[in-house]
KOLFI-931503 format. One record per atom (N, C-alpha, C): y, z, x. Coordinates in steps of 0.001 Angstrom, whole numbers, plus 500000, padded with zeros to 6 digits. Example, Ala and Ser with C-alpha at 12.3 -4.5 7.8 and 13.67 -1.06 7.14 Angstrom:
BEGIN
494310507800513190;495500507800512300;496700507800513200;497750507080512850;498940507140513670;500030507870512900;
END
This chain:
BEGIN
068844662590985833;067419662337985514;067264662872984033;066541661892983382;066440662104981880;065524663278981645;065917664105980423;064990665190980103;063711664797979570;062786665498979862;061355665192979395;061362665821977945;060261665501977238;060171665939975829;060062667337975771;059430667961976778;059180669377976784;060525670059976956;061320669535977906;062711670218978193;063584670052976998;063487668914976267;064380668813975049;063943669770973954;062848670007974035;062169670964972939;062696672499973394;062538672621974608;063168674035975073;064510674286974709;065186673110975034;066709673261974716;066999673504973304;066249672854972504;066388672903971031;066029674379970531;064887674737971166;064657676173970743;065620677142971144;066239677044972211;067339677986972673;068530677881971967;068753676671971186;070003676593970379;069701676917968989;068585677374968576;068369677679967150;069121678931966723;069497679191965445;070255680282965073;069388681393964976;069800682674965281;068857683732965244;068660684080963710;067829685013963504;067239685416962224;068595686219961637;069265686924962203;070463687518961659;071470686645961285;071735685481962080;072679684397961696;072209683716960442;070905683548960280;070349682827959017;070577683571957817;070394684911958075;070572685803956949;071922685882956389;072947685897957512;074280686104957065;074687684773956400;074219683550956762;074561682202956114;073953682205954825;072717682766954584;072239682889953241;072892683759952222;073359684850952832;074195685801952030;075583685059951527;076217684258952522;077421683657952207;077099682566951234;076069681763951320;075587680889950237;075428681529948857;074807682672948791;074635683497947434;075994683831946910;077066684288947822;078145684832947328;078993683434946770;078902682382947473;079677681157947037;078993680785945472;077636680755945458;077053680576944124;077554681483943119;077401682666943242;077974683653942301;079457683375941912;080227683132942964;081704682932942710;081762681664941716;081011680603942148;081143679284941430;080693679636940024;079517680447939778;078944680857938410;080041681493937634;080801682493938351;081872683140937727;082944682196937283;083260681286938083;084428680449937649;084029679577936406;082676679006936435;082336678152935353;082051678884934142;081906680308934156;081736680930932960;082772681709932497;084033681472933245;085165682123932888;086009681298931731;086911682009931102;087554681412929919;088606680402930592;089012680735931696;090109679685932426;089397678489932645;088079678325933208;087373677225933423;087097676331932151;086739677144931036;086538676459929788;087774675760929233;088973676586929480;090199676080928913;090468674703929694;090384674745931142;090631673476931833;089834672347931535;088490672709931214;087539671499931005;087993671130929512;088293671871928637;088597671271927275;089931670679927289;090818671084928066;092262670382928239;091981669033928864;091053668901929879;090912667565930502;090188666647929268;089312667230928568;088607666400927392;089632665894926453;090478666891926067;091553666599924958;092568665523925576;092893665431926935;093770664560927512;093140663169927574;091850663079927736;091129661838927653;091103661292926223;090893662253925348;090814661876923889;092250661300923409;093330661874923840;094652661429923529;094898660111924102;094582659834925382;094660658517925962;093940657424925125;092814657795924750;091927656737924069;092494656534922700;093021657626922097;093625657506920622;095002656909920542;095691656848921555;097088656501921436;098094657563920995;099254657055920500;100290658128920219;099792658950919144;100263660228919174;100006661289918069;100709660824916817;100387661367915731;101011661108914381;102448661279914564;102831662295915454;104357662545915552;105006661642916328;104333660629916940;104975659722917967;105893658706917218;106959658321917889;107862657383917321;108050656219918344;108337655032917905;108667654037918762;109765653110918112;110270652276919118;111239651291918451;112720651964918578;113694651132918111;115115651435918137;115500652922917642;114748653188916618;114893654575915894;114697655476916888;113634655532917574;113337656564918716;114459656776919622;114956655552920188;116051655615921141;117296656426920603;117607656015919351;118773656799918652;118555658268918598;117302658644918323;116820660067918126;116971660715919421;116447659986920453;116450660588921813;117847660959922322;118805660246922002;120208660390922354;120698661578921652;120467661677920395;120812662932919683;120222664270920161;118843664152920549;118083665133921016;118687665644922308;119064664707923160;119494664936924480;120856665836924352;121706665367923516;122951666115923277;122663667535922854;121694667651922028;121396669099921532;120742670053922482;119998669286923576;119223670167924603;120240671059925362;121196670325925912;122148671026926776;122762672308926197;123140672184924888;123655673428924178;122430674475923966;121422673861923609;120271674874923414;119833675494924768;119854674850925978;119495675361927152;120553676440927484;121774676319927227;122804677433927429;122544678745926578;122177678339925348;121871679322924386;120709680282924786;119659679490925319;118437680159925806;118784681110926909;119658680705927812;120043681522929007;120671682902928524;121590682755927479;122159683907926798;121143684781926143;120151684353925426;119256684983924768;118189685592925819;117920684958926797;117043685619927887;117648686873928433;118887686930928633;119690688148929101;119460689219928077;119850688967926755;119658689802925735;118216690318925563;117327689521925632;115902689849925425;115333690660926518;115920690468927668;115349691266928954;115764692788928764;116948692905928031;117511694309927822;117245694873926546;116496694092925648;116212694624924389;115352695939924448;115287696841923549;114609698153923342;113124697826923071;112859696808922266;111437696542922021;110458696362923096;109251696574923005;108190696393924204;107560694960924316;108053694051923279;107469692607923325;108684691690923293;108233690448924015;109069689356923712;108160688358923097;108539687683921998;107743686817921146;108317685511921030;107445684405921291;107798682978921056;106889682508919966;107472681888918718;106656681475917781;106961679952917704;105706679288917980;105802677660917936;105333677380916493;106452677024915676;106054676598914356;106375675176913901;106086674688912806;106442673211912439;106947673405911096;107441674462910506;108031674556909236;109560674225909269;110089673847908267;111519673562908213;112285675077908215;113396674842908773;114267676075908848;114470676760907409;114617675983906534;114955676516905138;113688677299904675;112443677029905086;111209677933904773;111241679184905509;111740679188906736;111900680413907414;112735681483906585;113753680932906080;114782681796905343;114460682025903938;113304681446903413;112953681470902061;111562682202901725;111253683096902744;110059684013902403;108829683431903000;108798682629903861;107701682042904433;106972683158905392;105659683139905436;104910684039906278;105414684293907626;105741683086908151;106330683220909738;107675683906909629;108557683786908619;109705684433908592;109634685882908402;108635686306907752;108346687689907619;107875688361908851;107034687687909565;106499688242910765;107680688243911795;108518687218911899;109633687329912714;110565688420912422;110788688589911051;111852689775910730;111330691095910960;109985691187910965;109287692583911293;109347692741912816;109091691800913607;109417691907915104;110844692328915309;111799691462914662;113173691937914991;113590693209914548;112776693719913454;113100695276913042;112637696175914058;111825695966914924;111444696790915937;112051696350917336;113010695799917267;113907695446918310;113201694502919398;112235693687919034;111668692655919835;112349691503919751;112738690937920905;113357689510920799;112498688467920418;112940687511919677;112038686432919104;112577684942919262;111989684020919828;112551682725919871;111492681947918717;112028681264917939;111304680759916874;111566679151916786;110660678348916906;110925676895916733;110704676341915309;111390675388914884;111329674889913478;111327673379913622;110902672730912521;110902671266912349;112218670777911838;112974670011912438;114074669275911847;113717668057911094;113925668128909834;113599666991908975;114577665870909204;115742666172909730;116784664973910067;116870665181911535;116691664105912343;116914664241913748;118434664192914150;119198663669913237;120710663728913597;121269665004913418;120451666009912769;121032667263912522;121158668152913722;122275668876913938;122414669455915224;121374670720915318;121032671148916441;120130672271916484;121080673480916159;120331674524915904;120979675886915649;121675676143917008;123046676715916840;123762676963918031;123814678615918159;123800678977919358;123865680446919708;122738681156919334;122853682589919399;121825683538918775;122351684417917792;121366684874916926;121610685896916049;120938687157916495;121656688049917044;121027689259917481;119940688924918514;118719689435918240;117545688966919115;116912687837918848;117281686983917933;116765685798917400;117372684489917990;116538683511918612;117031682366918888;116117681254918226;116811680307917510;115991679330916841;116209677964917549;115084677241917660;115073676198918527;114315674998917774;114693673793917631;114079672659917109;112866672386917842;111720672206917187;110479672010917978;110481670775918814;111345669811918406;111484668481919192;112110668765920532;112884669698920579;113652670160921804;112909671143922682;112012672097921953;111459673147922558;110487672680923655;109756671530923523;108851670990924563;109524670868925872;110865670528925904;111500670368927115;111919671744927689;112132672700926752;112727674047927213;111559674958927470;110251674661927085;109256675664927131;108833676125928546;108770675151929526;108603675613930908;109548676757931409;110733676535931089;111847677479931409;111624678796930667;111194678588929532;110806679879928688;109784680753929228;108716679987929572;107369680636930071;107596681226931489;108492680507932221;108752681159933716;109813682256933720;110360682595932470;111603683472932569;110990684876932861;112026685777933475;111673687068933794;112242687862932552;111161688548931941;111446689605930774;110906690922931130;111092691176932505;110801692597932947;109384693009932637;109082694133932209;107753694676931913;107342694344930499;107986693625929762;107673693525928264;106356692650928144;105501692993927094;104436692178926894;104712690784926272;104426689767926831;104926688354926346;103734687574925397;104227687494924277;103423686933923193;103712685597922719;102919684567922935;103163683043922360;102318682943921086;102868683034919919;102320682561918692;102320681100918466;101304680611917828;101347679185917412;100741679247915941;101537678711915096;101121678772913590;100743677350913168;100757676502914041;100148675056913630;099768674467914862;098678673608914798;098101673004916069;098961671836916464;100097672157917154;101002671278917855;100580670735919029;100929669404919450;100679668901920826;101351669772921996;102590670374921658;103264671144922681;102459672420922956;101756672913922101;101005674071922326;099825673805923278;099081672458922847;098006672218923739;098505672060925226;099736671329925411;100244671003926589;100419672188927592;100926673412926858;101367674427927692;100598675690927506;099494675874926860;098614676999926715;098200677456928193;097737676675929090;097266677056930256;098504677593931057;099674676772931040;100772677326931762;101205678680931156;101193678869929947;101434680119929446;100539681249929953;099325681032930011;098351681982930506;098581682283931879;098909681245932717;099336681406934115;100404682354934325;101313682421933395;102499683205933640;102609684498932828;101447684843932382;101221686257931762;101321686227930302;101426685233929552;101700685232928197;100193685459927547;100248686133926387;098912686235925498;099245685223924395;098327684462924163;098464683317923087;097744683836921876;098416683649920768;097821684064919360;097914682698918541;096923682338917874;096774681239916895;096646681932915631;097837681980914844;097865682484913576;097573681406912376;096396681306911884;096036680145911051;096382680531909753;097469679837909234;098111680207907953;097576679291906707;096874678086907058;096389677465905967;095381676519906428;094624675881905510;093652674882905870;094347673615906079;094594673435907436;095334672178907790;094679671043907537;093336670881907802;092506669777907540;092679669349906058;092439670193905160;092592669931903906;093813669658903209;094899670159903820;096196669565903546;096554668326904175;095923667916905199;096025666618905861;095490665489904885;094262665823904304;093739665024903405;094468664575902205;095412665439901787;096326665085900648;097567664586901115;097955664519902398;098988663967902967;100091665024903093;099739666393903190;100647667419903260;100718667908904730;100136667441905474;100077667825906953;099863666712907939;100795665737907844;100697664452908502;100881664548910075;101129665684910503;101216665793912060;099861666426912555;098820666625911529;097688667397911905;096668666580912813;096325667019913961;095241666485914862;094054667394915028;093010667027914510;091737668020914604;091438668420916103;091564667554917061;091286667912918440;092353668910918871;093586669021918356;094501669938918881;094057671385918149;093541671461917020;093188672686916490;092022673140917083;090976672326917500;089862672742918108;090159673392919562;090996672702920161;091412673096921598;092139674685921378;092967674698920413;093864675938920358;092894677132919905;092145676893918994;091162677845918336;090142678324919286;089649677625920217;088779677870921201;089259678499922370;090691678416922645;091149678844923997;092231680124923791;092686680237922567;093676681249922345;093151682729922718;093952683566922991;093478684969923322;093159685638922009;093881685386921061;093430686062919805;093732685095918698;092844684946917751;092809683985916548;092711684786915329;093693684597914391;093561685138913183;093792684217912133;093346684587910744;093548683742909571;093863684552908364;094554683952907569;095184684810906268;094013685176905301;092993684480905314;091846684696904359;090516684782904906;089679685294904249;088240685386904724;087653684067904773;087751683132903863;087114681743903867;087601680853904948;089084681173905167;089726680388906294;089139680930907689;089081682292907788;088508682834909023;087079682223909335;086257682253908305;084831681795908422;084949680430908850;085883679496908427;085868678028908748;086168677892910223;087257678699910578;087684678669912086;086760679185912968;085867680178912556;084798680741913289;083735679586913564;083400678746912692;082384677780912653;082928676732913715;084269676485913646;084925675456914446;084995675830915833;085326677104916072;085473677589917426;084474678402918135;083531678666917353;082366679480917817;082840680951918311;083758681461917795;084279682789918214;084574683605917031;084966684977917323;085277685879916271;086797685547915770;087022685410914462;088391685198914095;088793686446913206;089889687108913474;090235688291912743;091042687915911431;090801688623910332;091635688557909150;092966689173909327;093973688615909126;095372689094908968;096062688544907825;095836689087906606;096369688495905432;097912688579905367;098331688072904266;099735688095903910;100001689491903492;101253689816903038;101725691036902778;103061691036901973;103522692236901642;104936692200900830;105756693145901619;107070692821901226;108294693623901881;108523694810900918;108197696000901328;108355697251900392;110031697449900049;110820696846900859;112258696953900551;112772695866899517;111895695083899008;112324693982898091;112614694830896922;113861694608896151;114154695352894879;113169695101893828;113027696252893101;112163696284891874;113027696278890693;113104695182889855;114042695181888882;113560696096887648;114577696534887007;114256697488885724;113852696399884632;112654696705884051;112245695584882990;113353695565881941;113453694126881505;114550694005880482;113841694486879163;114717694541878126;114334694957876829;113197694029876317;112259694602875492;111218693612875249;111791692462874343;111401691321874684;111862690171873920;110910689806872788;111180688906871867;110354688658870730;109163687769871286;109412687111872203;108330686077872783;107914686610874168;106633686759874648;106209686844875781;106663685819876855;106939686276878046;107444685230879044;106465685365880240;105755684326880660;104908684388881846;105529683524882895;105578684112884090;106375683431885212;105420683043886432;105892682019887198;105247681441888154;106190681091889325;106053681575890571;106828681345891780;105877680463892775;106263679398893126;105506678725894212;105691677146894197;104976676534895061;105122674979895170;104667674414893868;105302673255893502;105081672716892100;104475671249892454;103792671147893643;103198669824894112;101833669860893431;101329668550893136;099928668519892555;098852669135893345;099079669081894796;098030669651895661;097785671162895511;098888671785894931;098873673147894759;098810673787893338;099621673159892496;099739673688891054;098796672575890216;098073673169889426;097331672482888395;098125672255887181;098979671029887108;099805670836886018;099141670590884846;097800669871884747;097177669750883559;096791671086882896;096399671948883739;095990673411883170;097237674010882699;098333674009883463;099662674704882987;100086674112881652;100099672825881493;100544672219880223;099574672487879025;098339672536879428;097358672974878366;097654674361877798;097914675318878816;098283676691878312;099554676565877370;100481675856877831;101852675767877127;101493675190875747;100719674171875567;100469673680874248;099533674465873426;098602675101874090;097660675888873161;098457677292872757;099414677782873388;100089678874873017;101644678721873001;102060677968871905;103594677753871731;104405678955871552;103891680091871252;104530681281870925;104759682111872333;104322681429873394;104640682073874602;105621681156875535;106429681693876228;107245681006877133;106686681032878543;106860679901879330;106491679838880745;107740679457881566;108053680115882587;109068679912883600;108586679625885011;108955678472885419;108545678009886818;109733678117887725;109591678549889039;110569678568890031;109707678150891208;110372677032891801;109759676566893082;110211675185893547;109728674490894515;110134673418895087;109034672287894897;109253670954895002;108358669903894778;107924669638893463;109007669747892401;108701669336891256;108278667880891031;107233667627890417;106557666286890251;107481665484889002;107679664125889548;108497663396888732;107762662988887499;108439662602886402;107884662201884943;106972663306884437;107193664515884575;106296665396884077;106980665739882798;106317665547881591;106754665956880317;106259667339879872;107292668138879804;106878669653879466;107203670002878003;106495670840877432;106667671280876149;107954671995876038;108542672418874961;109813673030874831;109737674513875386;108449675092875374;108243676575875893;107919676688877454;108309675443878148;108111675547879628;109523675242880174;110113676211880966;111321676036881655;111231675973883086;111735675072883731;111784674712885202;113186675362885777;113026676410886515;114215677100887242;114813676446888516;113734675671889182;113976675046890552;113802676050891581;114225675672892758;114133676649893932;115194677698893668;114763679036893770;115638680069893602;115665681076894749;116910681589895001;117069682648896130;116215683914895570;116060684777896500;115278686045896268;115825686861895088;117197687058895253;117920687898894098;117776687199892724;117792685914892663;117609685064891480;116285685397890816;115242685237891647;113834685338891228;113521686877890787;114146687740891608;113941689218891180;114626689394889706;115759688981889537;116353689225888363;115489688370887250;114970687185887463;114235686490886430;112995687215886167;112447687909887035;110998688490886883;111132689770885976;112443690288885798;112704691544884957;112228691203883469;112329690039883056;111985689711881805;110581689026881408;109831688927882618;108501688491882510;107514689531882074;106565689099881186;105441689923880650;104367689899881822;104213688908882366;103020688754883441;103273687564884166;102488687313885193;102479686217886278;101332685290886271;101402684203886414;100358683257886480;100239682461887740;099121682163888069;098865681122889212;097665680083888830;098153679088888083;097197678056887843;097004677064888923;096352677463889848;096310676592891026;095317675484890950;095439674442891809;094620673246891784;093285673743892312;092106673406891742;090887673743892269;090523673026893519;089987673673894488;089727672772895750;089814673624897058;089748672970898277;089516673887899359;090924674304899945;092029673675899371;093229674246899898;093545675638899381;093364675938898181;093603677295897545;092344678071897872;091282677508898057;090018678255898498;090361679140899795;091233678527900772;091423679180901893;092714680042902029;093447680011901002;094803680681901085;094789682145900598;095923682778900762;096273684092900362;097648683987899796;097877683620898494;099280683287898040;100219684594898256;101375684245898975;102466685299899097;102925685844897711;103038684936896652;103620685204895454;102680686282894738;101461686523895075;100727687397894344;101076688803894829;101456688963896040;102012690212896628;103296690569895940;104044689468895740;105336689770895079;105230690254893538;104407689530892891;104127690065891578;103623691331891397;102672691837892319;102093693134892194;103130694172892658;104221693749893625;105172694529894104;106198694773892671;106301693920891915;106983694188890638;106345694870889446;105000694918889721;104188695599888794;103616694714887697;103766693435887884;103317692316886931;101787692287887025;101104692144885864;099645691553885781;099638690219886170;098681689803886745;098401688440887420;097096687796886836;097159686495886477;096176685653885992;096136684530887026;094892684209887699;094858683206888642;093572682375888412;093690681264888870;092422680428888923;091794680945890225;090413680215890506;089580680808891496;090122680817892977;090533681849893485;090977682026894980;090167683235895493;089198682918896423;088321683985896824;089148685237897426;090191684904898206;090783686055898880;091309687225898043;091735686575896853;092467687746895923;091554688306894738;090173688167894983;089289688621893997;089302690012893720;089447690721894732;089368692246894776;090797692895894604;091909692099894574;093366692821894554;093390693353893188;093993694531893141;094149695353891901;095189694602891090;095118694571889756;096000693874888802;095856692581888799;094856691891889496;094732690287889551;093419690083888622;093489689097887727;092387688640887069;092108687224887585;090935687039888129;090650685692888777;089573684941887749;089900683860887389;088981683049886453;088267681925887268;087092681458886872;086339680452887552;086402679149886998;087048678997885951;087071677577885200;088452677444884514;088760676112884243;090062675975883490;089961676690882078;088869676619881484;088682677055880101;088840678625880117;088256679253881118;088340680836881235;089863681157881475;090520680309882076;092002680577882475;092811680492881206;092590679481880485;093287679263879160;093090680394878223;091827680848878133;091287681765877216;091913683259877555;092128683456878725;092777684711879318;094113684987879181;094823683882878689;096366684025878497;096793685100877539;096179685231876340;096681686335875403;096437687631875884;095324687824876500;095035689134877114;096094689516878198;096504688625878987;097513688848880035;098842689354879539;099221688824878257;100502689171877713;100373690665877132;099075691194877020;099091692537876362;098765693780877593;098648693344878756;098259694279879776;099398695229880186;100636694748880212;101739695658880503;101744695889882027;102938696408882483;103191696565883913;102509697779884572;101995697523885658;101470698598886458;101532698218887970;102078699243888781;102361698884890081;101212699615891022;100363698861891655;099271699472892501;099894699992893750;100606701065893647;101372701635894897;100479701907896178;099421702646895931;098619702943897060;098073701738897741;097636700763897097;097232699635897728;098316698852898484;099334698685897795;100569697998898528;101057698667899598;100828699995899710;101471700716901127;100560700326902307;099377699575902020;098656699263903170;098838697686903365;099634697093902641;099779695584902690;101217695250902915;101663695607904040;103051695460904579;103144694747905811;104183694105906141;104367693298907256;104321694270908541;104623695506908444;104540696405909542;103111696544909919;102076696698908870;100659696918909258;100175695670909848;100670694442909448;100151693332909884;100664693073911362;101772693371911723;102243693418913097;101412694389914041;101095695562913416;100365696654913993;099002695965914445;098392695361913493;096983694664913778;097250693682914926;098082692934914978;098384692011916154;098579692830917461;099208693836917565;099497694706918688;098265695365919106;097334695790918232;096036696318918390;095069695358919136;095006694136918586;094268693154919169;094674692690920368;096020692514920740;096623692155921902;096543693250922993;096302694385922568;096199695692923617;094830695434924349;093916694675923727;092597694551924460;092662693246925170;093678692513925234;093574691196926097;094197691379927296;093377690868928345;093954690708929610;094405689331929839;095664688997930046;096070687874930171;095422686950931252;094829685741931005;094098685006932017;094844684143932839;094437683660933938;095196682837934887;094315681541934873;094978680566935326;094319679170935470;093251679222936520;092396678217936543;091292678202937570;091757678301938933;092971677808939379;093498677806940756;093465679253941446;093763680185940404;093884681554940835;092451682116941226;091512681613940373;090172681994940796;089710681463942062;089846680278942247;089580679486943543;090230680059944686;091555680543944588;092084681142945846;091877682526945902;090968683139945023;090621684636945050;091624685559944842;092706685141944016;093779686031943686;093340686958942408;092366686497941609;091831687316940470;090278687262940423;089787688264939838;088372688294939542;088071687675938228;087024687005937917;086726686389936613;086280687499935712;
END
């Protein structure tokens, strides 16, 4: 017999949830909303969303500047494959050594510099050397300028060198490796695609990620000196790394605008163990020295040559790489070429002062020249064009125009040597590493979003 309307209504009323059940349901809904809000406000969620965005951008933009196609790529891939098996074996040996190392940290540095620059006093090389000095194992990636060149074989103490073109294949194994209770630190010194690809994976496996901004890559890209630079990569890395540092105040401010977050200053430094040569006997002619790149994007050749022509009684010595072709120098300008550290140290013993006639523009505005620390370590007075970071450095005269630089040359030759020992004692690579360790001590390694969804961690 069919139910009447009244009976259907009565049955409906009997099946209604109780007030207590409604309240419990509402509480569960509130909990779900709070958890969802926590996920969406977490760094892990932002990381995933930005990664999805950059993946879409990469697909729309096509191959990255580093991409290669055609027969040449096949030949390179064959060579890369041969080197990978050897590198993988070397990594297994290094992992065992690293796990038993005395140091409290294991460090991976994703860099794009040639291996020669690591050994020639580059910032990354100094940081690596300081970590090794404290018995911390380091894996360092470098850019092979020739793809047929064999990768570095074996390990040197706690250091393993790996070509960046092979490292992307090895990186999952590196990030998953067991290093005991050591803090795991992943440095990236250039906005590489491999860093973007594996940042979330590194975070999932307990690595703290540091973006060490060493130069204004955007400005260098504009003059053809950073042809692998992709702005979207830098934005992603700068906004999602655990710690971001820059070598100068102007560069830190630029990255802060880009990322919307605080960027710490971690300037360059000097090695207090670098020999200080005894000054040579005074010569009849003053000698002003320069160490550094000789490219037009860095060195103001017009300004240098004007100084040489204006003061023929002064000798100018240049040491560095990237000498420009067809430069006609006056007789009082000597080019020494790239020099080893001991050669530069010996040459500096006869210098009266040091000069930095830099090219005016955003590249030098954002830099902190390593050579300035070296000059001051030797006690040489320094004359430089406008570089904001070194305005307050003792023993450094900064000029704001080419005319002022030229006019200050005679005074530079009269200053004499003076070593600012107290200031230098605080500008060492040991203090720079200590700053990284302090910043990293406040970082709790984040996990990817799936950990939040599964309730394995709180946001």
